[in-house]
N, C-alpha and C positions, 0 to 999 in steps of 0.2 A: 584559102584566105586565112583559115585560122591557123595554118604554119607560119604564115608571115607575122601574124599578130603575136604568136609564141615567141617567135624570134626577137621581134621588137620589146617584148615584155622581159625576155631574158637579159637581153642588151641594157635595158633600163634598169633591172634590179643589179646587173653587174657594176654599172656606173655609179649607182647609189650605193653599193657596197664599198667601192673604191673611195668614193668621196667620204663616206663614214670613217673609213679607215685612215684617210688623210687628216681629217679633222681631228680624230682621237689621238693622233700621233703627234698633233701641235700642242706644244705645252701652253702656249698662251691662251688658245682656244679653250682648252680643258679648264685652265684657271678662270677664264672669263664665265664658264658655266658653272662652275663652282661657286664664284662670287654671286651670280644671280640666284642660284638656288638659296645661298646662305642670306642673302638680302631678302628674299622671298619669306623665308621662314621667320626672320626677324620681324617682317613687316606683319606677318600674320600674328605672331606674338603680341606685337603692339596692339593691333586692332582687337584681339580677344580680351587683353587687360582693359582697354577703353570701354569696351561693349560690357563687360562686367561692371565697371564703375559706373557707366550710364544707366544700367538695369538697376543696380543697387540703389542709385539715387532716385529712381522712379518706384522703388519699392517691388520690383519684379525680381522673380526668383531667377537665379544663374543655373547654368548647368551643373555647378558645384553644389548650389543650394538643393537641387533636384536630387542629385546623388546621395547627399547627405540624408535628404528625407527618405529616400528609399531605403538607405541602411538603416535608419531608425525604425521603418515600417518592419522590415524585415527581422529586426532584433525584437520588436514587439510580437511579431508572428510566431517567433521561435519561443518566447515567454509564454504566449498564450496555449501553445502546442503542449508544453512542458506541464503547464497547469492543468490542461484537459486530461493529460495522462495520469497526472496524480489523482485528479478526482475520480477518474475511472478506476484506478487501483484502490482507492478508498471505498469507492461504491461497491466494488467487487468483495472486497474484504469485510465490510459491513453485511452484505448478503451471506457470506459464509458463516460469519457469527451467528446470525439470525437463524440460519438452518441447523447450525450444530447446537444451539441453546434452546432446549424444549421449552415450550410456553407452560407456564405453570397454570393448573385449572383451579379455580375458586372452589374452596371446599366449603360444604353447607355446614353452617353451624347449627347444631342441633341443641339449643339451650331449652332447659325447661325453666319457666318462669316459677317463682316462687308462690304465685298466686293460684296456679294450677295444682300445685303439689300440696298445699297446705291449707 
């Protein structure tokens, strides 16, 4: 019985392939599909623009607003990383300078007061 099912399936696939070939060779059919796709894309653009307008009127951020915010945050993150690197370099240099510069020891002053000597 599985052989019979396979034959029917193969015949169906063959017929579908023939139908698809006929449809794709028909210029009017292809133009109709192209028109449907084109109109669908235009409708999507119109809906997207209207959604952005409504969201803007409601004070809600749009996808473009979100992308812009993400870009600003990424820029700030890069700036902070650069500042962190600079601070680390300055800290390292300060430590090197402290190690290279010996600390001065306080000298004891041995002053004789005039009252003791005279």
